[in-house]
C-alpha positions in Angstrom: 17.4 10.6 -28.4 14.4 12.5 -29.5 13.2 9.5 -31.5 13.8 7.0 -28.8 12.1 9.1 -26.3 9.1 9.6 -28.6 9.2 5.7 -29.2 9.1 5.4 -25.3 6.1 7.8 -24.7 4.0 5.9 -27.7 4.7 2.3 -25.8 3.5 4.2 -22.5 0.3 5.5 -23.9 -0.6 2.6 -26.1 -3.3 0.5 -24.6 -2.2 -3.1 -23.4 -3.7 -5.8 -24.7 -2.5 -7.8 -22.4 -5.5 -9.1 -20.3 -4.1 -11.4 -17.9 -4.5 -11.2 -14.4 -1.2 -10.3 -12.2 0.6 -13.6 -10.8 -0.7 -14.5 -7.4 2.3 -14.6 -5.0 1.9 -17.3 -2.5 2.1 -21.0 -1.4 -0.9 -23.8 -2.0 -4.0 -22.1 -0.7 -2.2 -19.4 1.0 -1.9 -16.0 -0.4 0.8 -13.1 0.7 -1.7 -10.2 2.4 -4.3 -12.5 3.9 -5.1 -12.0 7.4 -5.2 -14.4 10.3 -8.7 -15.0 10.0 -8.6 -15.7 6.0 -5.5 -18.0 6.8 -7.5 -20.2 9.5 -10.0 -20.3 7.5 -8.5 -22.6 5.2 -8.9 -25.9 6.8 -7.9 -28.2 4.5 -4.4 -27.7 6.6 -5.5 -27.2 10.1 -6.0 -27.2 12.9 -4.4 -23.8 13.6 -2.1 -23.0 16.6 -1.4 -19.3 18.2 2.5 -18.6 18.4 2.4 -15.7 21.2 6.1 -14.7 20.3 5.3 -13.6 16.6 1.3 -12.8 17.1 0.9 -15.1 14.3 -0.5 -18.8 13.4 1.1 -22.2 12.6 -0.1 -25.7 11.4 1.8 -28.9 11.4 -0.3 -30.4 8.6 0.8 -28.2 5.9 2.7 -29.7 3.0 6.1 -28.8 1.4 7.8 -30.7 -1.8 4.9 -33.3 -0.8 5.9 -34.1 2.7 3.9 -33.1 5.8 5.8 -29.7 7.2 5.1 -26.9 10.0 4.1 -23.8 8.4 4.1 -20.5 10.2 2.4 -17.6 9.4 3.1 -13.9 10.8 0.9 -10.7 10.3 1.4 -7.1 9.9 -0.5 -4.4 10.6 
């Protein structure tokens, strides 16, 4: 058990040689964490309409599986 613990500690303390950035989570030009203004700035799939019930925006010009689709965005605080 002591050896396994020492190996684990050595692995944690050894600097990683993997310098790849973490994967970006999102869809198309949109990424999780974007503000409403950032989403609306992606003009390629606009125009965007306000959605009063969610406080978000949506576009009818999005693409999903190479087909035109309505895509909605909801924002947190």
